[in-house]
N, CA, C and O atoms as a MOPAC input file, in Angstrom:
PM7 MOZYME 1SCF
protein

 N      6.32900 1    16.72700 1    15.73800 1
 C      5.68400 1    17.14400 1    14.44600 1
 C      5.13700 1    16.14100 1    14.07100 1
 O      5.59800 1    15.00000 1    14.11400 1
 N      3.78600 1    16.58800 1    13.54500 1
 C      2.63700 1    15.89000 1    12.94400 1
 C      2.77700 1    15.48100 1    11.76200 1
 O      3.67800 1    16.14900 1    11.25500 1
 N      2.32900 1    14.66400 1    10.96400 1
 C      3.06700 1    14.12600 1     9.51900 1
 C      1.58900 1    14.52100 1     8.73100 1
 O      0.59100 1    14.61700 1     9.44600 1
 N      1.49900 1    14.68100 1     7.68500 1
 C      0.07900 1    15.04900 1     7.11300 1
 C     -0.41600 1    13.75400 1     6.80300 1
 O     -1.54100 1    13.29500 1     7.00200 1
 N      0.58800 1    13.23000 1     6.28700 1
 C      0.54300 1    12.05500 1     5.04000 1
 C      1.07700 1    10.68500 1     5.13000 1
 O      1.94300 1    10.34500 1     4.32300 1
 N      0.65600 1     9.86800 1     6.02000 1
 C      1.38800 1     8.48800 1     6.55000 1
 C      1.29400 1     7.51000 1     5.69500 1
 O      1.90500 1     6.48300 1     5.99000 1
 N      0.48700 1     7.54000 1     4.35800 1
 C      0.26400 1     6.44400 1     3.74600 1
 C      1.66700 1     6.98600 1     2.93200 1
 O      2.44500 1     6.08300 1     2.62600 1
 N      1.97600 1     8.07700 1     2.63500 1
 C      2.89100 1     8.98400 1     1.66700 1
 C      4.24000 1     8.45200 1     2.40300 1
 O      5.09600 1     7.96700 1     1.66300 1
 N      4.46100 1     8.49600 1     3.59500 1
 C      5.47800 1     8.48000 1     4.02700 1
 C      6.13400 1     7.13000 1     4.20200 1
 O      7.35500 1     7.02100 1     4.31200 1
 N      5.14400 1     5.90800 1     4.23100 1
 C      5.38300 1     4.46500 1     4.17300 1
 C      5.94200 1     4.08400 1     2.51000 1
 O      6.93800 1     3.50000 1     2.08400 1
 N      4.93900 1     4.63400 1     1.95500 1
 C      5.53000 1     4.29100 1     0.06200 1
 C      6.96000 1     4.96900 1    -0.29900 1
 O      7.62800 1     4.79900 1    -1.31900 1
 N      7.13600 1     5.48100 1     0.40700 1
 C      8.49200 1     7.06000 1     0.29100 1
 C      9.79500 1     5.81100 1     1.10200 1
 O     10.91100 1     5.63700 1     0.61200 1
 N      9.31000 1     5.11900 1     2.32800 1
 C     10.64400 1     4.35900 1     2.66700 1
 C     10.75300 1     3.17600 1     1.65300 1
 O     11.88200 1     2.71600 1     1.48000 1
 N      9.52800 1     2.53800 1     0.84400 1
 C      9.64600 1     1.13400 1     0.63900 1
 C     10.51400 1     1.79600 1    -0.82200 1
 O     11.44900 1     1.17800 1    -1.33100 1
 N     10.12600 1     2.83000 1    -1.23400 1
 C     10.39800 1     3.34900 1    -2.77000 1
 C     12.20600 1     3.26800 1    -2.38700 1
 O     13.00300 1     2.48200 1    -2.89900 1
 N     12.53200 1     4.41400 1    -1.26400 1
 C     14.10600 1     4.98800 1    -0.80900 1
 C     14.76900 1     3.02700 1    -0.69300 1
 O     15.81300 1     2.67700 1    -1.24300 1
 N     13.93200 1     2.12700 1     0.06500 1
 C     14.54900 1     1.23000 1     0.75200 1
 C     14.82000 1     0.37400 1    -0.39200 1
 O     15.90800 1    -0.20000 1    -0.41700 1
 N     14.03500 1     0.21000 1    -1.29700 1
 C     14.24200 1    -0.80500 1    -2.75800 1
 C     15.35200 1     0.03500 1    -3.49600 1
 O     16.25700 1    -0.74400 1    -3.79400 1
 N     15.72200 1     1.68000 1    -4.02400 1
 C     16.58300 1     2.15800 1    -4.35800 1
 C     17.66400 1     1.69900 1    -3.95200 1
 O     18.51600 1     1.32400 1    -4.75800 1
 N     17.88600 1     1.62200 1    -2.38200 1
 C     19.18800 1     1.75000 1    -1.88100 1
 C     19.47600 1     0.31500 1    -1.66700 1
 O     20.28700 1    -0.11500 1    -0.84700 1
 N     18.70300 1    -0.43600 1    -2.51800 1
 C     19.29800 1    -2.46100 1    -2.26400 1
 C     19.10100 1    -2.82800 1    -1.20400 1
 O     19.78800 1    -3.77700 1    -0.82400 1
 N     17.99300 1    -2.19500 1    -0.17800 1
 C     17.94400 1    -3.11000 1     0.97900 1
 C     16.66800 1    -4.33200 1     1.31100 1
 O     15.45300 1    -4.15600 1     1.21300 1
 N     17.19400 1    -5.24700 1     1.61400 1
 C     15.95000 1    -6.43300 1     1.82400 1
 C     14.49400 1    -6.10100 1     2.96400 1
 O     13.35900 1    -6.57400 1     2.91900 1
 N     14.95900 1    -5.34900 1     3.69500 1
 C     14.02300 1    -4.93100 1     4.74400 1
 C     13.52500 1    -3.66000 1     4.58400 1
 O     14.01100 1    -2.95800 1     3.69700 1
 N     12.31400 1    -3.08200 1     5.54100 1
 C     12.40000 1    -1.70300 1     5.74600 1
 C     11.26000 1    -1.41900 1     7.03100 1
 O     10.39500 1    -2.24700 1     7.31800 1
 N     11.34700 1    -0.71700 1     7.40900 1
 C     10.21500 1    -0.52900 1     8.87700 1
 C      9.64500 1     0.86400 1     8.99000 1
 O     10.26400 1     1.67900 1     8.30600 1
 N      8.61700 1     1.35500 1     9.68000 1
 C      7.90400 1     2.26900 1     9.40500 1
 C      6.90100 1     2.37700 1    10.76400 1
 O      6.30600 1     1.39000 1    11.19600 1
 N      6.81500 1     3.51400 1    11.27800 1
 C      5.29900 1     3.36400 1    12.46800 1
 C      3.95700 1     2.81100 1    11.64100 1
 O      3.55100 1     3.05600 1    10.50400 1
 N      3.55700 1     2.14300 1    12.47900 1
 C      2.46500 1     1.14200 1    12.20600 1
 C      1.05100 1     1.53500 1    12.52000 1
 O      0.79600 1     1.95000 1    13.65100 1
 N      0.06100 1     1.43100 1    11.55900 1
 C     -1.32500 1     1.81900 1    11.32900 1
 C     -2.07600 1     0.64800 1    11.16900 1
 O     -1.61500 1    -0.49300 1    11.12200 1
 N     -3.28600 1     0.98600 1    11.08700 1
 C     -4.12500 1    -0.34800 1    10.62400 1
 C     -4.03800 1    -0.00300 1     9.05800 1
 O     -3.50100 1    -0.85500 1     8.34900 1
 N     -4.44100 1     0.98200 1     8.55100 1
 C     -4.38600 1     1.36400 1     7.26900 1
 C     -3.15100 1     0.78600 1     6.47700 1
 O     -3.07100 1     0.25500 1     5.36900 1
 N     -2.27900 1     1.06100 1     7.38100 1
 C     -0.71600 1     0.49500 1     7.01200 1
 C     -0.58500 1    -0.79800 1     6.62300 1
 O     -0.11100 1    -1.20400 1     5.56200 1
 N     -1.02000 1    -1.42000 1     7.51800 1
 C     -0.86900 1    -2.81300 1     7.83200 1
 C     -2.33900 1    -3.75200 1     6.72200 1
 O     -2.17600 1    -4.94600 1     6.47200 1
 N     -3.38600 1    -3.15200 1     6.29500 1
 C     -3.81700 1    -3.38500 1     5.14700 1
 C     -3.42000 1    -3.20600 1     3.68500 1
 O     -3.84400 1    -3.83400 1     2.71400 1
 N     -2.52200 1    -2.22200 1     3.72400 1
 C     -1.94400 1    -2.05200 1     2.51300 1
 C     -0.29500 1    -2.98000 1     2.37600 1
 O      0.36700 1    -3.14900 1     1.35200 1
 N     -0.05000 1    -3.35800 1     3.50200 1
 C      0.61000 1    -4.41300 1     3.47500 1
 C      0.24100 1    -5.57900 1     2.99000 1
 O      0.76400 1    -6.20200 1     2.06500 1
 N     -0.68300 1    -5.86600 1     3.64200 1
 C     -1.50600 1    -7.40700 1     3.41100 1
 C     -2.12700 1    -7.53900 1     1.99700 1
 O     -2.63200 1    -8.58900 1     1.60000 1
 N     -2.05800 1    -6.43300 1     1.28400 1
 C     -2.35200 1    -6.41900 1    -0.21100 1
 C     -1.20400 1    -6.59200 1    -0.99700 1
 O     -1.10100 1    -7.24200 1    -2.03800 1
 N     -0.20400 1    -5.83800 1    -0.29600 1
 C      1.01400 1    -6.20400 1    -1.45100 1
 C      1.62700 1    -7.33600 1    -0.90500 1
 O      2.70800 1    -7.57500 1    -1.44300 1
 N      1.30400 1    -8.11600 1    -0.01700 1
 C      1.77200 1    -9.34000 1    -0.02300 1
 C      0.67100 1   -10.83800 1    -0.99200 1
 O      0.86200 1   -11.69200 1    -1.85800 1
 N     -0.16500 1   -10.46900 1    -0.33100 1
 C     -1.25600 1   -10.72100 1    -1.09000 1
 C     -1.09400 1   -11.00000 1    -2.70900 1
 O     -1.37200 1   -12.08200 1    -3.22600 1
 N     -0.65300 1    -9.97000 1    -3.35000 1
 C     -0.50300 1    -9.58700 1    -4.82600 1
 C      1.10100 1    -9.89500 1    -4.83500 1
 O      1.36500 1   -10.07700 1    -6.02400 1
 N      2.07000 1   -10.01200 1    -4.21200 1
 C      3.23600 1   -10.68000 1    -4.65300 1
 C      4.27600 1    -9.77900 1    -4.73600 1
 O      5.27600 1   -10.20200 1    -5.31600 1
 N      4.31300 1    -8.63900 1    -4.30900 1
 C      4.90600 1    -7.74500 1    -4.06800 1
 C      5.93800 1    -7.19600 1    -3.17900 1
 O      6.71400 1    -6.28300 1    -3.46000 1
 N      5.86700 1    -7.83600 1    -2.09500 1
 C      6.71800 1    -8.40200 1    -0.60200 1
 C      6.60300 1    -9.78900 1    -0.41700 1
 O      5.73900 1   -10.50600 1    -0.92200 1
 N      7.78400 1   -10.23700 1     0.55300 1
 C      7.70500 1   -11.48600 1     0.74400 1
 C      6.46900 1   -11.67700 1     2.24000 1
 O      5.60000 1   -12.54800 1     2.28800 1
 N      6.63900 1   -10.97000 1     2.96200 1
 C      6.12000 1   -10.71100 1     4.51700 1
 C      6.08400 1    -9.48200 1     5.00500 1
 O      6.81400 1    -8.59500 1     4.56300 1
 N      5.06600 1    -9.26600 1     6.15400 1
 C      5.11700 1    -7.89100 1     6.35000 1
 C      4.78200 1    -8.62500 1     8.09600 1
 O      4.02500 1    -9.57100 1     8.31600 1
 N      5.53800 1    -7.90700 1     9.06700 1
 C      5.23700 1    -8.32700 1    10.70300 1
 C      5.21800 1    -6.81000 1    11.44300 1
 O      6.01200 1    -5.87500 1    11.34300 1
 N      4.05200 1    -6.95100 1    12.18000 1
 C      3.65700 1    -5.88900 1    13.27300 1
 C      4.99900 1    -6.11600 1    14.66600 1
 O      5.15200 1    -7.18500 1    15.25600 1
 N      5.52300 1    -5.31300 1    14.84100 1
 C      6.28400 1    -5.46300 1    16.45900 1
 C      6.10900 1    -4.16500 1    16.56100 1
 O      6.13600 1    -3.15200 1    15.86200 1
 N      5.79200 1    -4.73900 1    18.40600 1
 C      5.63200 1    -3.64700 1    19.80200 1
 C      7.09900 1    -3.24700 1    20.29900 1
 O      7.30300 1    -3.84800 1    21.35400 1
 N      8.01400 1    -2.59100 1    20.00100 1
 C      8.86000 1    -1.85700 1    20.42600 1
 C      8.96500 1    -1.74700 1    22.12700 1
 O      9.85300 1    -2.03000 1    22.93100 1
 N      7.77900 1    -1.26400 1    22.23100 1
 C      7.25000 1    -0.85400 1    23.71500 1
 C      5.43300 1    -0.60800 1    23.16000 1
 O      4.95700 1    -0.85500 1    22.05200 1
 N      4.84200 1    -0.12800 1    24.21000 1
 C      3.82500 1     0.74700 1    25.06800 1
 C      3.16400 1     1.49500 1    23.31100 1
 O      2.12200 1     1.26800 1    22.69600 1
 N      4.07500 1     2.20000 1    23.07200 1
 C      3.44400 1     3.49200 1    22.40000 1
 C      4.22100 1     3.46500 1    20.87100 1
 O      3.81800 1     4.01800 1    19.84700 1
 N      5.33700 1     2.72900 1    21.02700 1
 C      6.38500 1     2.46800 1    19.21400 1
 C      5.93900 1     1.00600 1    19.01600 1
 O      6.62000 1     0.11800 1    19.52900 1
 N      4.78900 1     0.68900 1    18.27200 1
 C      4.97200 1    -0.46500 1    17.35500 1
 C      4.99800 1     0.27500 1    15.94200 1
 O      4.51700 1     1.33000 1    15.53000 1
 N      5.78000 1    -0.75200 1    15.37300 1
 C      5.91500 1    -0.38000 1    14.18100 1
 C      5.86200 1    -1.79500 1    13.07900 1
 O      5.61300 1    -2.94700 1    13.43600 1
 N      6.11500 1    -1.41800 1    11.92000 1
 C      5.64900 1    -2.91600 1    11.11400 1
 C      6.74700 1    -3.00300 1    10.09200 1
 O      6.96700 1    -1.91300 1     9.56400 1
 N      7.60400 1    -4.13200 1     9.60300 1
 C      8.76800 1    -4.92600 1     9.68600 1
 C      8.46500 1    -5.27000 1     8.05100 1
 O      7.70400 1    -6.20700 1     7.81100 1
 N      8.89100 1    -4.73100 1     7.25600 1
 C      8.49700 1    -5.35700 1     5.84900 1
 C      9.61800 1    -6.22900 1     5.19600 1
 O     10.69100 1    -5.62900 1     5.14300 1
 N      9.63700 1    -7.55700 1     4.66200 1
 C     11.06800 1    -8.09800 1     4.03100 1
 C     10.37500 1    -7.82900 1     2.39500 1
 O      9.23200 1    -8.24700 1     2.20800 1
 N     11.22000 1    -7.02200 1     1.08100 1
 C     11.31100 1    -6.87300 1     0.26200 1
 C     11.37600 1    -8.10300 1    -0.53600 1
 O     12.03400 1    -8.98800 1     0.01100 1
 N     10.74500 1    -8.48500 1    -1.97600 1
 C     11.59100 1    -8.92100 1    -3.12200 1
 C     12.58000 1    -8.40500 1    -3.61600 1
 O     12.83200 1    -7.20200 1    -3.54500 1
 N     13.13300 1    -9.08600 1    -4.06900 1
 C     14.32300 1    -9.02200 1    -5.22200 1
 C     13.20400 1    -8.26300 1    -6.62400 1
 O     12.15800 1    -8.86100 1    -6.87900 1
 N     13.43300 1    -7.42500 1    -7.14000 1
 C     13.11700 1    -6.73400 1    -8.30400 1
 C     11.60800 1    -6.86200 1    -8.30800 1
 O     11.13000 1    -7.08900 1    -9.42000 1
 N     10.74200 1    -6.76300 1    -7.28100 1
 C      9.58300 1    -7.52700 1    -7.37100 1
 C      8.65700 1    -5.69200 1    -7.60100 1
 O      7.83700 1    -5.57200 1    -8.51100 1
 N      8.91800 1    -4.70000 1    -6.82800 1
 C      8.20100 1    -3.48100 1    -7.08300 1
 C      9.22900 1    -2.64500 1    -7.99700 1
 O     10.43200 1    -2.48100 1    -7.79000 1
 N      8.58600 1    -2.24500 1    -8.87500 1
 C      9.25800 1    -1.17700 1   -10.07800 1
 C      8.82700 1     0.43000 1    -9.60900 1
 O      9.53400 1     1.43100 1    -9.72500 1
 N      7.87700 1     0.37000 1    -9.22100 1
 C      7.44300 1     1.95100 1    -9.07100 1
 C      6.22700 1     1.46900 1    -8.02400 1
 O      5.70200 1     0.37300 1    -7.82600 1
 N      6.02000 1     2.82400 1    -7.43700 1
 C      4.83700 1     2.91800 1    -5.94400 1
 C      4.30000 1     4.79600 1    -6.50000 1
 O      5.09800 1     5.72800 1    -6.59500 1
 N      3.08300 1     4.86600 1    -6.72600 1
 C      2.69700 1     6.19600 1    -6.77100 1
 C      1.43100 1     6.34000 1    -5.91100 1
 O      0.50300 1     5.54200 1    -6.04200 1
 N      1.39600 1     7.20400 1    -5.16600 1
 C      0.25200 1     7.20800 1    -4.38700 1
 C     -0.78600 1     8.54800 1    -4.96400 1
 O     -0.35900 1     9.60000 1    -5.44000 1
 N     -2.38400 1     8.14000 1    -4.75300 1
 C     -2.98600 1     8.39000 1    -5.73200 1
 C     -4.22400 1     9.73800 1    -5.12800 1
 O     -4.48500 1    10.85400 1    -5.57600 1
 N     -4.67200 1     9.07300 1    -4.11100 1
 C     -5.45100 1     9.65800 1    -3.20700 1
 C     -4.60100 1    10.21700 1    -2.17400 1
 O     -4.05900 1     9.55300 1    -1.29000 1
 N     -4.47600 1    11.95800 1    -2.39000 1
 C     -3.84200 1    12.72400 1    -0.89700 1
 C     -4.79300 1    13.39800 1    -0.26800 1
 O     -5.85300 1    13.81400 1    -0.73300 1
 N     -4.23000 1    13.52200 1     1.18000 1
 C     -5.18300 1    14.28800 1     2.13000 1
 C     -6.08600 1    15.36200 1     1.76200 1
 O     -7.10700 1    15.75000 1     2.33100 1
 N     -5.29800 1    15.92700 1     0.29300 1
 C     -5.74700 1    17.28000 1     0.06600 1
 C     -6.70600 1    17.33500 1    -1.16700 1
 O     -7.19600 1    18.37900 1    -1.59900 1
 N     -6.93200 1    15.98800 1    -1.72200 1
 C     -7.34000 1    15.74700 1    -3.11200 1
 C     -7.83100 1    14.00000 1    -2.98300 1
 O     -7.05500 1    13.15200 1    -3.42500 1
 N     -8.98300 1    13.63300 1    -2.43200 1
 C     -9.45300 1    12.30500 1    -2.72600 1
 C     -9.81200 1    12.19700 1    -3.49100 1
 O    -10.62800 1    12.96900 1    -3.99400 1
 N     -9.24200 1    10.82300 1    -4.15100 1
 C     -9.83400 1    10.07000 1    -5.18100 1
 C    -10.69600 1     8.82800 1    -5.02600 1
 O    -10.32400 1     7.70600 1    -4.68200 1
 N    -11.81300 1     9.20600 1    -5.31700 1
 C    -12.93300 1     7.94100 1    -5.33100 1
 C    -13.48000 1     7.48700 1    -6.69200 1
 O    -13.97900 1     8.25800 1    -7.51200 1
 N    -13.33700 1     6.14500 1    -6.85400 1
 C    -13.97200 1     5.04900 1    -8.20500 1
 C    -14.91500 1     4.66500 1    -7.58200 1
 O    -15.09300 1     4.60600 1    -6.36500 1
 N    -15.77800 1     4.29200 1    -8.72700 1
 C    -16.95100 1     3.29900 1    -8.59500 1
 C    -15.92500 1     2.53000 1    -9.33300 1
 O    -15.01000 1     2.87500 1   -10.08000 1
 N    -16.64800 1     0.57700 1    -8.60000 1
 C    -15.59300 1    -0.37600 1    -9.44600 1
 C    -15.92400 1    -0.52300 1   -10.74300 1
 O    -15.54500 1    -1.60600 1   -11.18800 1
 N    -16.50600 1     0.18100 1   -11.53900 1
 C    -16.51300 1     0.14900 1   -12.78600 1
 C    -15.61700 1     1.17300 1   -13.25900 1
 O    -15.01400 1     1.00400 1   -14.31800 1
 N    -15.48400 1     2.13600 1   -12.62900 1
 C    -14.64500 1     3.33200 1   -13.26700 1
 C    -12.75800 1     3.29600 1   -12.37600 1
 O    -12.03500 1     4.29200 1   -12.38900 1
 N    -12.43000 1     2.23200 1   -11.84900 1
 C    -11.39200 1     1.75000 1   -11.77500 1
 C     -9.82100 1     1.64800 1   -12.75300 1
 O     -9.46900 1     0.63800 1   -13.36300 1
 N     -9.30500 1     2.52100 1   -12.71400 1
 C     -8.63900 1     2.59100 1   -14.20700 1
 C     -7.17300 1     0.90700 1   -13.76700 1
 O     -6.71600 1     0.38400 1   -12.75000 1
 N     -7.07700 1     0.79500 1   -14.71900 1
 C     -6.01400 1    -0.81900 1   -14.51900 1
 C     -4.54600 1     0.00000 1   -15.05900 1
 O     -4.26600 1     0.77000 1   -15.97700 1
 N     -3.67500 1    -0.77000 1   -13.71000 1
 C     -2.36400 1     0.02100 1   -13.77700 1
 C     -1.54000 1    -0.99000 1   -14.86200 1
 O     -1.64600 1    -2.21500 1   -14.81200 1
 N     -0.76500 1    -0.32500 1   -15.77700 1
 C      0.13200 1    -0.46100 1   -16.96200 1
 C     -0.80300 1    -1.64700 1   -17.70700 1
 O     -0.30200 1    -2.77200 1   -17.68800 1
 N     -1.87500 1    -1.53000 1   -18.24100 1
 C     -2.69300 1    -2.61800 1   -18.88700 1
 C     -2.81300 1    -3.93600 1   -17.77600 1
 O     -2.71800 1    -5.08200 1   -18.21600 1
 N     -3.01900 1    -3.69700 1   -16.36400 1
 C     -3.23500 1    -4.87400 1   -15.93400 1
 C     -2.32700 1    -5.86700 1   -15.21600 1
 O     -2.67000 1    -6.77800 1   -14.46200 1
 N     -0.79000 1    -5.42100 1   -15.69800 1
 C      0.25800 1    -5.78200 1   -15.24700 1
 C      0.72600 1    -5.37200 1   -13.29400 1
 O      1.43600 1    -6.05700 1   -12.55700 1
 N      0.12600 1    -4.26500 1   -13.01500 1
 C     -0.30500 1    -3.59100 1   -11.81300 1
 C     -0.70900 1    -3.75700 1   -11.13700 1
 O     -1.08400 1    -4.91900 1   -10.98100 1
 N     -1.01200 1    -2.74000 1   -10.09700 1
 C     -2.45500 1    -3.31700 1    -8.77500 1
 C     -2.54400 1    -1.69800 1    -8.24700 1
 O     -1.58800 1    -0.96900 1    -7.98100 1
 N     -3.87200 1    -1.39700 1    -8.18400 1
 C     -4.12900 1    -0.15100 1    -7.37500 1
 C     -5.01600 1    -1.20600 1    -5.99800 1
 O     -5.65200 1    -2.25800 1    -5.93600 1
 N     -4.56700 1    -0.17000 1    -5.11300 1
 C     -4.75100 1    -0.55600 1    -3.72700 1
 C     -6.07600 1     0.36100 1    -3.24200 1
 O     -5.76400 1     1.48100 1    -2.83700 1
 N     -7.39800 1     0.06700 1    -3.22800 1
 C     -8.78500 1     0.54300 1    -2.50900 1
 C     -8.70900 1     0.61400 1    -1.09100 1
 O     -7.95300 1    -0.06000 1    -0.39000 1
 N     -9.62000 1     1.55900 1    -0.65800 1
 C     -9.62300 1     1.57000 1     1.04000 1
 C    -11.01700 1     1.50800 1     0.59200 1
 O    -11.29300 1     2.45100 1    -0.14900 1
 N    -12.17300 1     0.53200 1     0.85100 1
 C    -13.29300 1     0.12200 1     0.93100 1
 C    -14.18500 1    -0.04500 1     1.85600 1
 O    -13.73900 1    -0.24100 1     2.98700 1
 N    -15.54300 1    -0.02500 1     1.69300 1
 C    -16.40100 1    -0.91300 1     3.06200 1
 C    -15.79100 1    -2.14400 1     3.32800 1
 O    -15.33900 1    -2.44700 1     4.43200 1
 N    -15.76900 1    -2.89400 1     2.28400 1
 C    -15.03000 1    -4.17100 1     2.70100 1
 C    -13.44000 1    -4.24200 1     3.17600 1
 O    -12.76800 1    -5.25800 1     2.99500 1
 N    -13.00700 1    -3.24700 1     3.69800 1
 C    -11.45700 1    -3.21600 1     4.21400 1
 C    -10.53400 1    -2.55500 1     3.15000 1
 O    -10.98400 1    -1.90600 1     2.20600 1
 N     -9.66400 1    -2.69400 1     3.29500 1
 C     -8.11200 1    -2.74800 1     2.11100 1
 C     -7.98900 1    -3.70700 1     0.99600 1
 O     -7.31300 1    -4.73500 1     1.03100 1
 N     -8.75900 1    -3.25200 1    -0.07800 1
 C     -8.65000 1    -4.50400 1    -1.32700 1
 C     -7.83400 1    -4.13400 1    -2.29200 1
 O     -7.49300 1    -2.95300 1    -2.36000 1
 N     -7.34600 1    -5.13000 1    -3.27000 1
 C     -6.87800 1    -4.39000 1    -4.44400 1
 C     -7.91600 1    -3.95100 1    -5.55700 1
 O     -9.11700 1    -4.02700 1    -5.29600 1
 N     -7.50800 1    -3.51500 1    -6.73400 1
 C     -8.70200 1    -3.43900 1    -7.58800 1
 C     -8.69400 1    -4.62500 1    -8.26600 1
 O     -8.68700 1    -4.28500 1    -9.44900 1
 N     -8.69100 1    -5.91300 1    -8.20800 1
 C     -8.83800 1    -7.22100 1    -8.83200 1
 C    -10.24800 1    -7.67800 1    -7.95600 1
 O    -11.34300 1    -7.85900 1    -8.48800 1
 N     -9.99300 1    -7.80400 1    -6.66100 1
 C    -11.15200 1    -8.20100 1    -5.63300 1
 C    -12.35700 1    -6.99600 1    -5.89400 1
 O    -13.53200 1    -7.22700 1    -6.17600 1
 N    -11.74100 1    -5.68900 1    -5.72300 1
 C    -13.26400 1    -4.61800 1    -6.33100 1
 C    -13.71700 1    -4.88300 1    -7.33200 1
 O    -14.92800 1    -5.09600 1    -7.39600 1
 N    -13.03700 1    -4.95200 1    -8.28400 1
 C    -14.00000 1    -5.34500 1    -9.50100 1
 C    -14.58600 1    -6.66800 1    -9.27800 1
 O    -15.75900 1    -6.56600 1    -9.63500 1
 N    -14.36000 1    -7.85300 1    -8.86800 1
 C    -14.90700 1    -8.90800 1    -8.40700 1
 C    -16.11900 1    -8.92800 1    -7.60200 1
 O    -17.14300 1    -9.51100 1    -7.95800 1
 N    -15.99100 1    -8.27900 1    -6.50200 1
 C    -16.86100 1    -7.88700 1    -5.81600 1
 C    -18.07200 1    -7.14700 1    -5.55000 1
 O    -18.97500 1    -7.18400 1    -4.71400 1
 N    -17.53200 1    -5.95600 1    -7.30900 1
 C    -18.31000 1    -4.92600 1    -7.37800 1
 C    -18.60900 1    -3.73100 1    -5.84200 1
 O    -19.63300 1    -3.46900 1    -5.21100 1
 N    -17.24600 1    -3.28300 1    -5.72000 1
 C    -17.59400 1    -2.09700 1    -4.38000 1
 C    -16.45800 1    -1.39000 1    -5.13800 1
 O    -15.53200 1    -1.91700 1    -5.75500 1
 N    -16.71100 1    -0.15000 1    -4.96800 1
 C    -15.75500 1     0.78700 1    -5.09300 1
 C    -15.03400 1     1.86100 1    -3.80200 1
 O    -15.67000 1     1.95800 1    -2.75200 1
 N    -14.35500 1     2.25700 1    -3.87900 1
 C    -13.99500 1     3.19000 1    -2.78800 1
 C    -12.27900 1     3.83300 1    -3.63600 1
 O    -11.72800 1     3.76500 1    -4.73500 1
 N    -11.99900 1     4.47700 1    -2.14800 1
 C    -10.82600 1     5.35100 1    -2.34100 1
 C     -9.52500 1     4.87100 1    -2.92100 1
 O     -8.93600 1     3.98100 1    -2.30800 1
 N     -8.92600 1     5.42300 1    -4.19600 1
 C     -7.99300 1     4.72200 1    -4.25400 1
 C     -6.41900 1     5.05300 1    -3.71200 1
 O     -5.75800 1     5.90900 1    -4.30100 1
 N     -6.07400 1     4.59700 1    -2.98900 1
 C     -4.96600 1     4.78300 1    -2.20800 1
 C     -3.92700 1     5.26400 1    -2.75700 1
 O     -3.50300 1     6.41800 1    -2.81100 1
 N     -3.23800 1     3.52800 1    -3.48500 1
 C     -2.08300 1     3.66900 1    -4.37900 1
 C     -1.91000 1     3.06100 1    -5.55800 1
 O     -3.06400 1     3.04900 1    -5.98700 1
 N     -1.10300 1     2.44200 1    -6.53900 1
 C     -0.63000 1     2.58900 1    -7.78000 1
 C      0.55000 1     1.54200 1    -7.70700 1
 O      1.59200 1     2.04600 1    -7.28800 1
 N      0.62400 1     0.18400 1    -8.02400 1
 C      1.74400 1    -0.31600 1    -7.79700 1
 C      1.99200 1    -0.93300 1    -8.65300 1
 O      1.08300 1    -1.54600 1    -9.21300 1
 N      3.89200 1    -1.07500 1    -9.30900 1
 C      3.64800 1    -1.86500 1   -10.51600 1
 C      5.02900 1    -2.24400 1   -10.24200 1
 O      5.60900 1    -3.03700 1   -10.98300 1

């Protein structure tokens, strides 16, 4: 079965693990998911993440969650409706308390970094 939105699946797995009280979650790996996890770690939403190769074809990402760090996750840009923003138009999540994650020409970065480097891109998700 082919998945139409792997980023949404990743966010849902993280949300479900938090709601169930787990301290770690695993999901299939990709470069974009690893980039999103890197931004989440840099912004302090997760403790760490590790890419694990169980076999040649089964590569996964294992995320260690922080207690009460993530309150909400929201997918913004969807496969059916992509959301692109210039650096001036990137909205603040909960008045700056949350973070938007963007896919830009500089890689996957947070909204703060996008404003600082003056680069826009596709808004992947919001975290607060």
